N, CA, C, O and the ligand as a Tripos MOL2 file, in Angstrom:
@<TRIPOS>MOLECULE
protein
  277   275    70     0     0
PROTEIN
NO_CHARGES

@<TRIPOS>ATOM
      1 N           0.8480   -1.1940    0.0000 N.3       1 MET1
      2 CA          0.0000    0.0000    0.0000 C.3       1 MET1
      3 C           0.8870    1.2490    0.0000 C.2       1 MET1
      4 O           1.8490    1.3540    0.7610 O.2       1 MET1
      5 N           0.5420    2.1650   -0.8540 N.am      2 THR2
      6 CA          1.3050    3.4030   -0.9230 C.3       2 THR2
      7 C           0.4840    4.5350   -0.3260 C.2       2 THR2
      8 O          -0.6780    4.7220   -0.6880 O.2       2 THR2
      9 N           1.0720    5.2730    0.5690 N.am      3 THR3
     10 CA          0.3580    6.3850    1.1920 C.3       3 THR3
     11 C           1.0610    7.7070    0.9260 C.2       3 THR3
     12 O           0.7570    8.7200    1.5560 O.2       3 THR3
     13 N           2.0050    7.6910   -0.0150 N.am      4 SER4
     14 CA          2.7930    8.8920   -0.2790 C.3       4 SER4
     15 C           2.3660    9.5810   -1.5630 C.2       4 SER4
     16 O           3.1690   10.2710   -2.1920 O.2       4 SER4
     17 N           1.1230    9.4030   -1.9580 N.am      5 PHE5
     18 CA          0.6040   10.0710   -3.1440 C.3       5 PHE5
     19 C           0.6930   11.5880   -2.9980 C.2       5 PHE5
     20 O           0.4700   12.1480   -1.9250 O.2       5 PHE5
     21 N           1.0190   12.2160   -4.0960 N.am      6 VAL6
     22 CA          1.0020   13.6750   -4.1290 C.3       6 VAL6
     23 C          -0.1470   14.0930   -5.0350 C.2       6 VAL6
     24 O          -0.1010   13.8910   -6.2480 O.2       6 VAL6
     25 N          -1.1650   14.6710   -4.4410 N.am      7 HIS7
     26 CA         -2.3790   14.9850   -5.1910 C.3       7 HIS7
     27 C          -2.4990   16.4900   -5.4340 C.2       7 HIS7
     28 O          -2.2390   17.3050   -4.5490 O.2       7 HIS7
     29 N          -2.8960   16.8290   -6.6490 N.am      8 GLY8
     30 CA         -3.3510   18.1820   -6.9250 C.3       8 GLY8
     31 C          -2.2590   19.2280   -6.9420 C.2       8 GLY8
     32 O          -1.1840   19.0490   -6.3700 O.2       8 GLY8
     33 N          -2.5610   20.3130   -7.6050 N.am      9 GLN9
     34 CA         -1.6280   21.4380   -7.6290 C.3       9 GLN9
     35 C          -2.3790   22.7360   -7.3530 C.2       9 GLN9
     36 O          -1.9110   23.8100   -7.7320 O.2       9 GLN9
     37 N          -3.5040   22.6560   -6.7200 N.am     10 LYS10
     38 CA         -4.3370   23.8360   -6.5690 C.3      10 LYS10
     39 C          -4.4210   24.3180   -5.1250 C.2      10 LYS10
     40 O          -5.3480   25.0360   -4.7500 O.2      10 LYS10
     41 N          -3.4640   23.9240   -4.3420 N.am     11 GLY11
     42 CA         -3.3880   24.4380   -2.9890 C.3      11 GLY11
     43 C          -4.4020   23.8300   -2.0370 C.2      11 GLY11
     44 O          -4.6170   24.3380   -0.9370 O.2      11 GLY11
     45 N          -5.0180   22.7490   -2.4610 N.am     12 ASP12
     46 CA         -5.9820   22.1020   -1.5940 C.3      12 ASP12
     47 C          -5.3400   20.8840   -0.9320 C.2      12 ASP12
     48 O          -4.2900   20.4130   -1.3690 O.2      12 ASP12
     49 N          -5.9640   20.3900    0.1010 N.am     13 LYS13
     50 CA         -5.4430   19.1960    0.7560 C.3      13 LYS13
     51 C          -5.9540   17.9680    0.0240 C.2      13 LYS13
     52 O          -7.1520   17.6830    0.0410 O.2      13 LYS13
     53 N          -5.0420   17.2330   -0.6230 N.am     14 MET14
     54 CA         -5.4560   16.1810   -1.5340 C.3      14 MET14
     55 C          -5.1180   14.7830   -1.0320 C.2      14 MET14
     56 O          -5.4380   13.7960   -1.6930 O.2      14 MET14
     57 N          -4.4910   14.6910    0.0980 N.am     15 GLY15
     58 CA         -4.0290   13.3920    0.5710 C.3      15 GLY15
     59 C          -5.1420   12.3790    0.7520 C.2      15 GLY15
     60 O          -4.8950   11.1730    0.7650 O.2      15 GLY15
     61 N          -6.3680   12.8660    0.8910 N.am     16 GLU16
     62 CA         -7.4800   11.9700    1.1680 C.3      16 GLU16
     63 C          -8.1300   11.4250   -0.1020 C.2      16 GLU16
     64 O          -8.9990   10.5560   -0.0310 O.2      16 GLU16
     65 N          -7.7130   11.9330   -1.2610 N.am     17 LEU17
     66 CA         -8.3090   11.5020   -2.5120 C.3      17 LEU17
     67 C          -7.5970   10.2760   -3.0740 C.2      17 LEU17
     68 O          -6.3690   10.1980   -3.0790 O.2      17 LEU17
     69 N          -8.3890    9.3290   -3.5410 N.am     18 LYS18
     70 CA         -7.8210    8.1430   -4.1780 C.3      18 LYS18
     71 C          -7.5040    8.4420   -5.6360 C.2      18 LYS18
     72 O          -8.0760    9.3600   -6.2250 O.2      18 LYS18
     73 N          -6.5850    7.6610   -6.2240 N.am     19 PRO19
     74 CA         -6.2650    7.8470   -7.6430 C.3      19 PRO19
     75 C          -7.4910    7.6380   -8.5270 C.2      19 PRO19
     76 O          -8.4720    7.0140   -8.1220 O.2      19 PRO19
     77 N          -7.4120    8.1740   -9.7410 N.am     20 CYS20
     78 CA         -8.4990    8.0470  -10.7040 C.3      20 CYS20
     79 C          -8.8190    6.5780  -10.9700 C.2      20 CYS20
     80 O          -7.9120    5.7980  -11.2600 O.2      20 CYS20
     81 N         -10.1050    6.1820  -10.8760 N.am     21 PRO21
     82 CA        -10.4960    4.7920  -11.1050 C.3      21 PRO21
     83 C         -10.4510    4.4050  -12.5770 C.2      21 PRO21
     84 O         -10.4950    3.2200  -12.9090 O.2      21 PRO21
     85 N         -10.3650    5.3910  -13.4580 N.am     22 PHE22
     86 CA        -10.4280    5.1310  -14.9000 C.3      22 PHE22
     87 C          -9.0460    5.0370  -15.5230 C.2      22 PHE22
     88 O          -8.7830    4.1220  -16.3030 O.2      22 PHE22
     89 N          -8.1560    5.9680  -15.1910 N.am     23 CYS23
     90 CA         -6.8360    5.9730  -15.8070 C.3      23 CYS23
     91 C          -5.7230    5.7250  -14.7910 C.2      23 CYS23
     92 O          -4.5600    5.5700  -15.1630 O.2      23 CYS23
     93 N          -6.0870    5.6860  -13.5010 N.am     24 GLY24
     94 CA         -5.1040    5.3980  -12.4790 C.3      24 GLY24
     95 C          -4.2340    6.5780  -12.1050 C.2      24 GLY24
     96 O          -3.2990    6.4410  -11.3160 O.2      24 GLY24
     97 N          -4.5350    7.7360  -12.6690 N.am     25 SER25
     98 CA         -3.7410    8.9290  -12.3940 C.3      25 SER25
     99 C          -3.9120    9.3940  -10.9540 C.2      25 SER25
    100 O          -4.9910    9.2750  -10.3720 O.2      25 SER25
    101 N          -2.8520    9.9140  -10.3990 N.am     26 GLU26
    102 CA         -2.9180   10.4980   -9.0580 C.3      26 GLU26
    103 C          -3.1720   12.0020   -9.1340 C.2      26 GLU26
    104 O          -3.2480   12.6770   -8.1080 O.2      26 GLU26
    105 N          -3.3020   12.5200  -10.3580 N.am     27 HIS27
    106 CA         -3.5410   13.9480  -10.5320 C.3      27 HIS27
    107 C          -5.0290   14.2370  -10.4000 C.2      27 HIS27
    108 O          -5.6880   14.6620  -11.3490 O.2      27 HIS27
    109 N          -5.5370   13.9960   -9.2010 N.am     28 VAL28
    110 CA         -6.9460   14.1700   -8.8990 C.3      28 VAL28
    111 C          -7.1000   15.3950   -8.0050 C.2      28 VAL28
    112 O          -6.3860   15.5480   -7.0140 O.2      28 VAL28
    113 N          -8.0340   16.2610   -8.3650 N.am     29 VAL29
    114 CA         -8.2120   17.4890   -7.6020 C.3      29 VAL29
    115 C          -9.6700   17.6740   -7.2130 C.2      29 VAL29
    116 O         -10.5690   17.1220   -7.8470 O.2      29 VAL29
    117 N          -9.8920   18.4530   -6.1700 N.am     30 CYS30
    118 CA        -11.2360   18.8000   -5.7300 C.3      30 CYS30
    119 C         -11.3990   20.3080   -5.8810 C.2      30 CYS30
    120 O         -10.6900   21.0830   -5.2390 O.2      30 CYS30
    121 N         -12.3340   20.7160   -6.7310 N.am     31 THR31
    122 CA        -12.5210   22.1380   -6.9770 C.3      31 THR31
    123 C         -13.9880   22.5110   -6.8110 C.2      31 THR31
    124 O         -14.8590   21.6440   -6.7390 O.2      31 THR31
    125 N         -14.2460   23.8060   -6.7520 N.am     32 LYS32
    126 CA        -15.6090   24.2740   -6.5120 C.3      32 LYS32
    127 C         -15.9520   25.4220   -7.4570 C.2      32 LYS32
    128 O         -15.9380   26.5860   -7.0550 O.2      32 LYS32
    129 N         -16.2650   25.0910   -8.7320 N.am     33 PRO33
    130 CA        -16.7420   26.1280   -9.6500 C.3      33 PRO33
    131 C         -18.1140   26.6380   -9.2310 C.2      33 PRO33
    132 O         -18.3350   27.8470   -9.1500 O.2      33 PRO33
    133 N         -19.0210   25.7290   -8.9700 N.am     34 THR34
    134 CA        -20.3440   26.0980   -8.4440 C.3      34 THR34
    135 C         -20.6990   25.1980   -7.2640 C.2      34 THR34
    136 O         -21.1540   25.6510   -6.2140 O.2      34 THR34
    137 N         -20.4690   23.9030   -7.4830 N.am     35 THR35
    138 CA        -20.5660   22.9530   -6.3720 C.3      35 THR35
    139 C         -19.2670   22.1730   -6.3430 C.2      35 THR35
    140 O         -18.4970   22.2200   -7.3030 O.2      35 THR35
    141 N         -19.0130   21.4690   -5.2790 N.am     36 TRP36
    142 CA        -17.7670   20.7130   -5.1660 C.3      36 TRP36
    143 C         -17.7730   19.5190   -6.0990 C.2      36 TRP36
    144 O         -18.7770   18.8210   -6.2410 O.2      36 TRP36
    145 N         -16.6380   19.3020   -6.7290 N.am     37 GLN37
    146 CA        -16.4980   18.1050   -7.5420 C.3      37 GLN37
    147 C         -15.0470   17.6580   -7.5120 C.2      37 GLN37
    148 O         -14.1230   18.4680   -7.4450 O.2      37 GLN37
    149 N         -14.8780   16.3570   -7.5620 N.am     38 VAL38
    150 CA        -13.5490   15.7760   -7.6800 C.3      38 VAL38
    151 C         -13.3760   15.3250   -9.1170 C.2      38 VAL38
    152 O         -14.2550   14.6700   -9.6780 O.2      38 VAL38
    153 N         -12.2470   15.6730   -9.7130 N.am     39 TRP39
    154 CA        -12.0290   15.2810  -11.1060 C.3      39 TRP39
    155 C         -10.5720   14.9960  -11.3690 C.2      39 TRP39
    156 O          -9.6780   15.4260  -10.6410 O.2      39 TRP39
    157 N         -10.3650   14.2400  -12.4610 N.am     40 CYS40
    158 CA         -9.0290   13.8210  -12.8600 C.3      40 CYS40
    159 C          -8.5100   14.7820  -13.9190 C.2      40 CYS40
    160 O          -9.1650   14.9960  -14.9400 O.2      40 CYS40
    161 N          -7.3330   15.3650  -13.6810 N.am     41 THR41
    162 CA         -6.8000   16.3360  -14.6270 C.3      41 THR41
    163 C          -6.2020   15.6600  -15.8530 C.2      41 THR41
    164 O          -5.8650   16.3360  -16.8250 O.2      41 THR41
    165 N          -6.0660   14.3440  -15.8220 N.am     42 ASP42
    166 CA         -5.4810   13.6300  -16.9620 C.3      42 ASP42
    167 C          -6.5410   13.1680  -17.9590 C.2      42 ASP42
    168 O          -6.4310   13.4580  -19.1510 O.2      42 ASP42
    169 N          -7.5710   12.4500  -17.4890 N.am     43 CYS43
    170 CA         -8.5930   11.9510  -18.4090 C.3      43 CYS43
    171 C          -9.8820   12.7570  -18.3120 C.2      43 CYS43
    172 O         -10.8420   12.4910  -19.0350 O.2      43 CYS43
    173 N          -9.9020   13.7500  -17.4100 N.am     44 LYS44
    174 CA        -11.0090   14.7060  -17.2850 C.3      44 LYS44
    175 C         -12.3070   14.0780  -16.7980 C.2      44 LYS44
    176 O         -13.3690   14.6870  -16.9190 O.2      44 LYS44
    177 N         -12.2370   12.8730  -16.2530 N.am     45 CYS45
    178 CA        -13.4510   12.2940  -15.6940 C.3      45 CYS45
    179 C         -13.8240   13.0690  -14.4210 C.2      45 CYS45
    180 O         -12.9570   13.5750  -13.7080 O.2      45 CYS45
    181 N         -15.1200   13.1460  -14.1590 N.am     46 ILE46
    182 CA        -15.6180   13.9670  -13.0600 C.3      46 ILE46
    183 C         -16.4610   13.1200  -12.1220 C.2      46 ILE46
    184 O         -17.3150   12.3450  -12.5550 O.2      46 ILE46
    185 N         -16.2080   13.2810  -10.8420 N.am     47 GLY47
    186 CA        -16.9910   12.5910   -9.8330 C.3      47 GLY47
    187 C         -18.3010   13.3090   -9.5700 C.2      47 GLY47
    188 O         -18.5730   14.3460  -10.1740 O.2      47 GLY47
    189 N         -19.1090   12.7700   -8.6790 N.am     48 PRO48
    190 CA        -20.4000   13.3840   -8.3640 C.3      48 PRO48
    191 C         -20.2310   14.7920   -7.8000 C.2      48 PRO48
    192 O         -19.2950   15.0620   -7.0480 O.2      48 PRO48
    193 N         -21.1370   15.6730   -8.1650 N.am     49 TRP49
    194 CA        -21.1270   17.0450   -7.6660 C.3      49 TRP49
    195 C         -21.8550   17.0970   -6.3410 C.2      49 TRP49
    196 O         -22.9540   16.5640   -6.1940 O.2      49 TRP49
    197 N         -21.2210   17.7510   -5.3740 N.am     50 LYS50
    198 CA        -21.8030   17.8210   -4.0320 C.3      50 LYS50
    199 C         -21.7230   19.2510   -3.5020 C.2      50 LYS50
    200 O         -20.8670   20.0320   -3.9160 O.2      50 LYS50
    201 N         -22.6090   19.5720   -2.6020 N.am     51 THR51
    202 CA        -22.5850   20.9060   -2.0120 C.3      51 THR51
    203 C         -21.5090   21.0170   -0.9370 C.2      51 THR51
    204 O         -21.0750   22.1190   -0.6030 O.2      51 THR51
    205 N         -21.0800   19.8850   -0.4000 N.am     52 GLU52
    206 CA        -20.0460   19.8850    0.6160 C.3      52 GLU52
    207 C         -18.8030   19.2020    0.0630 C.2      52 GLU52
    208 O         -18.8890   18.1600   -0.5880 O.2      52 GLU52
    209 N         -17.6430   19.8040    0.3310 N.am     53 ARG53
    210 CA        -16.3830   19.2650   -0.1720 C.3      53 ARG53
    211 C         -16.1650   17.8360    0.3250 C.2      53 ARG53
    212 O         -15.7240   16.9690   -0.4290 O.2      53 ARG53
    213 N         -16.4780   17.6010    1.5960 N.am     54 GLU54
    214 CA        -16.2570   16.2770    2.1750 C.3      54 GLU54
    215 C         -17.1130   15.2290    1.4720 C.2      54 GLU54
    216 O         -16.6970   14.0830    1.3010 O.2      54 GLU54
    217 N         -18.3100   15.6340    1.0680 N.am     55 ASP55
    218 CA        -19.2070   14.7030    0.3920 C.3      55 ASP55
    219 C         -18.6760   14.3440   -0.9870 C.2      55 ASP55
    220 O         -18.7760   13.1980   -1.4250 O.2      55 ASP55
    221 N         -18.1070   15.3420   -1.6710 N.am     56 ALA56
    222 CA        -17.5490   15.0970   -2.9970 C.3      56 ALA56
    223 C         -16.3810   14.1190   -2.9160 C.2      56 ALA56
    224 O         -16.2510   13.2120   -3.7380 O.2      56 ALA56
    225 N         -15.5410   14.3230   -1.9120 N.am     57 ILE57
    226 CA        -14.3890   13.4450   -1.7270 C.3      57 ILE57
    227 C         -14.8380   12.0470   -1.3490 C.2      57 ILE57
    228 O         -14.3070   11.0540   -1.8470 O.2      57 ILE57
    229 N         -15.8230   11.9770   -0.4630 N.am     58 GLU58
    230 CA        -16.3180   10.6750   -0.0260 C.3      58 GLU58
    231 C         -16.9340    9.9140   -1.2000 C.2      58 GLU58
    232 O         -16.7480    8.7040   -1.3360 O.2      58 GLU58
    233 N         -17.6720   10.6400   -2.0460 N.am     59 ALA59
    234 CA        -18.3100   10.0280   -3.2070 C.3      59 ALA59
    235 C         -17.2550    9.5250   -4.1920 C.2      59 ALA59
    236 O         -17.3970    8.4470   -4.7700 O.2      59 ALA59
    237 N         -16.2000   10.3120   -4.3760 N.am     60 TRP60
    238 CA        -15.1130    9.9130   -5.2750 C.3      60 TRP60
    239 C         -14.4440    8.6440   -4.7660 C.2      60 TRP60
    240 O         -14.2520    7.6880   -5.5180 O.2      60 TRP60
    241 N         -14.0990    8.6420   -3.5150 N.am     61 ASN61
    242 CA        -13.4100    7.4950   -2.9430 C.3      61 ASN61
    243 C         -14.2910    6.2570   -2.9390 C.2      61 ASN61
    244 O         -13.8040    5.1450   -3.1440 O.2      61 ASN61
    245 N         -15.5750    6.4420   -2.7090 N.am     62 LYS62
    246 CA        -16.5260    5.3400   -2.7120 C.3      62 LYS62
    247 C         -16.6080    4.7400   -4.1170 C.2      62 LYS62
    248 O         -16.6390    3.5220   -4.2920 O.2      62 LYS62
    249 N         -16.6440    5.6350   -5.1160 N.am     63 ARG63
    250 CA        -16.6850    5.2220   -6.5080 C.3      63 ARG63
    251 C         -15.4750    4.3580   -6.8550 C.2      63 ARG63
    252 O         -15.5940    3.3510   -7.5520 O.2      63 ARG63
    253 N         -14.3090    4.7690   -6.3550 N.am     64 VAL64
    254 CA        -13.0990    3.9890   -6.5670 C.3      64 VAL64
    255 C         -13.2340    2.6230   -5.9230 C.2      64 VAL64
    256 O         -12.8880    1.6000   -6.5150 O.2      64 VAL64
    257 N         -13.7440    2.6230   -4.6980 N.am     65 GLY65
    258 CA        -13.8530    1.3820   -3.9450 C.3      65 GLY65
    259 C         -14.7820    0.3800   -4.6080 C.2      65 GLY65
    260 O         -14.5510   -0.8280   -4.5560 O.2      65 GLY65
    261 N         -15.8370    0.8940   -5.2320 N.am     66 GLU66
    262 CA        -16.8050    0.0140   -5.8760 C.3      66 GLU66
    263 C         -16.2120   -0.6730   -7.0910 C.2      66 GLU66
    264 O         -16.6580   -1.7480   -7.4910 O.2      66 GLU66
    265 N         -15.1900   -0.0330   -7.6810 N.am     67 GLN67
    266 CA        -14.5370   -0.6040   -8.8460 C.3      67 GLN67
    267 C         -13.5150   -1.6740   -8.4390 C.2      67 GLN67
    268 O         -13.0910   -2.4930   -9.2540 O.2      67 GLN67
    269 N         -13.1380   -1.6440   -7.1740 N.am     68 ASP68
    270 CA        -12.0790   -2.5230   -6.6940 C.3      68 ASP68
    271 C         -12.5850   -3.9520   -6.6110 C.2      68 ASP68
    272 O         -13.6070   -4.2120   -5.9750 O.2      68 ASP68
    273 N         -11.9010   -4.8540   -7.2270 N.am     69 ASP69
    274 CA        -12.3430   -6.2460   -7.2950 C.3      69 ASP69
    275 C         -11.4530   -7.1430   -6.4480 C.2      69 ASP69
    276 O         -11.6750   -8.3520   -6.3850 O.2      69 ASP69
    277 ZN         -8.2170    9.7530  -14.9340 Zn       70 ZN70
@<TRIPOS>BOND
     1     1     2 1
     2     2     3 1
     3     3     4 2
     4     3     5 am
     5     5     6 1
     6     6     7 1
     7     7     8 2
     8     7     9 am
     9     9    10 1
    10    10    11 1
    11    11    12 2
    12    11    13 am
    13    13    14 1
    14    14    15 1
    15    15    16 2
    16    15    17 am
    17    17    18 1
    18    18    19 1
    19    19    20 2
    20    19    21 am
    21    21    22 1
    22    22    23 1
    23    23    24 2
    24    23    25 am
    25    25    26 1
    26    26    27 1
    27    27    28 2
    28    27    29 am
    29    29    30 1
    30    30    31 1
    31    31    32 2
    32    31    33 am
    33    33    34 1
    34    34    35 1
    35    35    36 2
    36    35    37 am
    37    37    38 1
    38    38    39 1
    39    39    40 2
    40    39    41 am
    41    41    42 1
    42    42    43 1
    43    43    44 2
    44    43    45 am
    45    45    46 1
    46    46    47 1
    47    47    48 2
    48    47    49 am
    49    49    50 1
    50    50    51 1
    51    51    52 2
    52    51    53 am
    53    53    54 1
    54    54    55 1
    55    55    56 2
    56    55    57 am
    57    57    58 1
    58    58    59 1
    59    59    60 2
    60    59    61 am
    61    61    62 1
    62    62    63 1
    63    63    64 2
    64    63    65 am
    65    65    66 1
    66    66    67 1
    67    67    68 2
    68    67    69 am
    69    69    70 1
    70    70    71 1
    71    71    72 2
    72    71    73 am
    73    73    74 1
    74    74    75 1
    75    75    76 2
    76    75    77 am
    77    77    78 1
    78    78    79 1
    79    79    80 2
    80    79    81 am
    81    81    82 1
    82    82    83 1
    83    83    84 2
    84    83    85 am
    85    85    86 1
    86    86    87 1
    87    87    88 2
    88    87    89 am
    89    89    90 1
    90    90    91 1
    91    91    92 2
    92    91    93 am
    93    93    94 1
    94    94    95 1
    95    95    96 2
    96    95    97 am
    97    97    98 1
    98    98    99 1
    99    99   100 2
   100    99   101 am
   101   101   102 1
   102   102   103 1
   103   103   104 2
   104   103   105 am
   105   105   106 1
   106   106   107 1
   107   107   108 2
   108   107   109 am
   109   109   110 1
   110   110   111 1
   111   111   112 2
   112   111   113 am
   113   113   114 1
   114   114   115 1
   115   115   116 2
   116   115   117 am
   117   117   118 1
   118   118   119 1
   119   119   120 2
   120   119   121 am
   121   121   122 1
   122   122   123 1
   123   123   124 2
   124   123   125 am
   125   125   126 1
   126   126   127 1
   127   127   128 2
   128   127   129 am
   129   129   130 1
   130   130   131 1
   131   131   132 2
   132   131   133 am
   133   133   134 1
   134   134   135 1
   135   135   136 2
   136   135   137 am
   137   137   138 1
   138   138   139 1
   139   139   140 2
   140   139   141 am
   141   141   142 1
   142   142   143 1
   143   143   144 2
   144   143   145 am
   145   145   146 1
   146   146   147 1
   147   147   148 2
   148   147   149 am
   149   149   150 1
   150   150   151 1
   151   151   152 2
   152   151   153 am
   153   153   154 1
   154   154   155 1
   155   155   156 2
   156   155   157 am
   157   157   158 1
   158   158   159 1
   159   159   160 2
   160   159   161 am
   161   161   162 1
   162   162   163 1
   163   163   164 2
   164   163   165 am
   165   165   166 1
   166   166   167 1
   167   167   168 2
   168   167   169 am
   169   169   170 1
   170   170   171 1
   171   171   172 2
   172   171   173 am
   173   173   174 1
   174   174   175 1
   175   175   176 2
   176   175   177 am
   177   177   178 1
   178   178   179 1
   179   179   180 2
   180   179   181 am
   181   181   182 1
   182   182   183 1
   183   183   184 2
   184   183   185 am
   185   185   186 1
   186   186   187 1
   187   187   188 2
   188   187   189 am
   189   189   190 1
   190   190   191 1
   191   191   192 2
   192   191   193 am
   193   193   194 1
   194   194   195 1
   195   195   196 2
   196   195   197 am
   197   197   198 1
   198   198   199 1
   199   199   200 2
   200   199   201 am
   201   201   202 1
   202   202   203 1
   203   203   204 2
   204   203   205 am
   205   205   206 1
   206   206   207 1
   207   207   208 2
   208   207   209 am
   209   209   210 1
   210   210   211 1
   211   211   212 2
   212   211   213 am
   213   213   214 1
   214   214   215 1
   215   215   216 2
   216   215   217 am
   217   217   218 1
   218   218   219 1
   219   219   220 2
   220   219   221 am
   221   221   222 1
   222   222   223 1
   223   223   224 2
   224   223   225 am
   225   225   226 1
   226   226   227 1
   227   227   228 2
   228   227   229 am
   229   229   230 1
   230   230   231 1
   231   231   232 2
   232   231   233 am
   233   233   234 1
   234   234   235 1
   235   235   236 2
   236   235   237 am
   237   237   238 1
   238   238   239 1
   239   239   240 2
   240   239   241 am
   241   241   242 1
   242   242   243 1
   243   243   244 2
   244   243   245 am
   245   245   246 1
   246   246   247 1
   247   247   248 2
   248   247   249 am
   249   249   250 1
   250   250   251 1
   251   251   252 2
   252   251   253 am
   253   253   254 1
   254   254   255 1
   255   255   256 2
   256   255   257 am
   257   257   258 1
   258   258   259 1
   259   259   260 2
   260   259   261 am
   261   261   262 1
   262   262   263 1
   263   263   264 2
   264   263   265 am
   265   265   266 1
   266   266   267 1
   267   267   268 2
   268   267   269 am
   269   269   270 1
   270   270   271 1
   271   271   272 2
   272   271   273 am
   273   273   274 1
   274   274   275 1
   275   275   276 2
@<TRIPOS>SUBSTRUCTURE
     1 MET1         2 RESIDUE 1 A MET
     2 THR2         6 RESIDUE 1 A THR
     3 THR3        10 RESIDUE 1 A THR
     4 SER4        14 RESIDUE 1 A SER
     5 PHE5        18 RESIDUE 1 A PHE
     6 VAL6        22 RESIDUE 1 A VAL
     7 HIS7        26 RESIDUE 1 A HIS
     8 GLY8        30 RESIDUE 1 A GLY
     9 GLN9        34 RESIDUE 1 A GLN
    10 LYS10       38 RESIDUE 1 A LYS
    11 GLY11       42 RESIDUE 1 A GLY
    12 ASP12       46 RESIDUE 1 A ASP
    13 LYS13       50 RESIDUE 1 A LYS
    14 MET14       54 RESIDUE 1 A MET
    15 GLY15       58 RESIDUE 1 A GLY
    16 GLU16       62 RESIDUE 1 A GLU
    17 LEU17       66 RESIDUE 1 A LEU
    18 LYS18       70 RESIDUE 1 A LYS
    19 PRO19       74 RESIDUE 1 A PRO
    20 CYS20       78 RESIDUE 1 A CYS
    21 PRO21       82 RESIDUE 1 A PRO
    22 PHE22       86 RESIDUE 1 A PHE
    23 CYS23       90 RESIDUE 1 A CYS
    24 GLY24       94 RESIDUE 1 A GLY
    25 SER25       98 RESIDUE 1 A SER
    26 GLU26      102 RESIDUE 1 A GLU
    27 HIS27      106 RESIDUE 1 A HIS
    28 VAL28      110 RESIDUE 1 A VAL
    29 VAL29      114 RESIDUE 1 A VAL
    30 CYS30      118 RESIDUE 1 A CYS
    31 THR31      122 RESIDUE 1 A THR
    32 LYS32      126 RESIDUE 1 A LYS
    33 PRO33      130 RESIDUE 1 A PRO
    34 THR34      134 RESIDUE 1 A THR
    35 THR35      138 RESIDUE 1 A THR
    36 TRP36      142 RESIDUE 1 A TRP
    37 GLN37      146 RESIDUE 1 A GLN
    38 VAL38      150 RESIDUE 1 A VAL
    39 TRP39      154 RESIDUE 1 A TRP
    40 CYS40      158 RESIDUE 1 A CYS
    41 THR41      162 RESIDUE 1 A THR
    42 ASP42      166 RESIDUE 1 A ASP
    43 CYS43      170 RESIDUE 1 A CYS
    44 LYS44      174 RESIDUE 1 A LYS
    45 CYS45      178 RESIDUE 1 A CYS
    46 ILE46      182 RESIDUE 1 A ILE
    47 GLY47      186 RESIDUE 1 A GLY
    48 PRO48      190 RESIDUE 1 A PRO
    49 TRP49      194 RESIDUE 1 A TRP
    50 LYS50      198 RESIDUE 1 A LYS
    51 THR51      202 RESIDUE 1 A THR
    52 GLU52      206 RESIDUE 1 A GLU
    53 ARG53      210 RESIDUE 1 A ARG
    54 GLU54      214 RESIDUE 1 A GLU
    55 ASP55      218 RESIDUE 1 A ASP
    56 ALA56      222 RESIDUE 1 A ALA
    57 ILE57      226 RESIDUE 1 A ILE
    58 GLU58      230 RESIDUE 1 A GLU
    59 ALA59      234 RESIDUE 1 A ALA
    60 TRP60      238 RESIDUE 1 A TRP
    61 ASN61      242 RESIDUE 1 A ASN
    62 LYS62      246 RESIDUE 1 A LYS
    63 ARG63      250 RESIDUE 1 A ARG
    64 VAL64      254 RESIDUE 1 A VAL
    65 GLY65      258 RESIDUE 1 A GLY
    66 GLU66      262 RESIDUE 1 A GLU
    67 GLN67      266 RESIDUE 1 A GLN
    68 ASP68      270 RESIDUE 1 A ASP
    69 ASP69      274 RESIDUE 1 A ASP
    70 ZN70       277 GROUP 0 **** ****
C-alpha cells in the first residue's frame, strides 16, 4: 500500500483523494466552480457534484472502492 501520493496542484489538501479509477492517475483534484467536484486532470473524468467538499471526496473514494475487485 502506498500512502505517499502527491495529489493536486491547486493548494488544496489532496491526501485523502484516491487515484483516478479510470486511468489510475494520481492527478486528482477537488474544486468548486459552483458545487464541489472531484475530477481527474489527466482523463477529465468527473466525480459526483456535491454541495459539501467532504461529500464530494467521499463520493469519489466510494466510486473507486466500488470498482475494486
Ligand atoms: Zn483519470
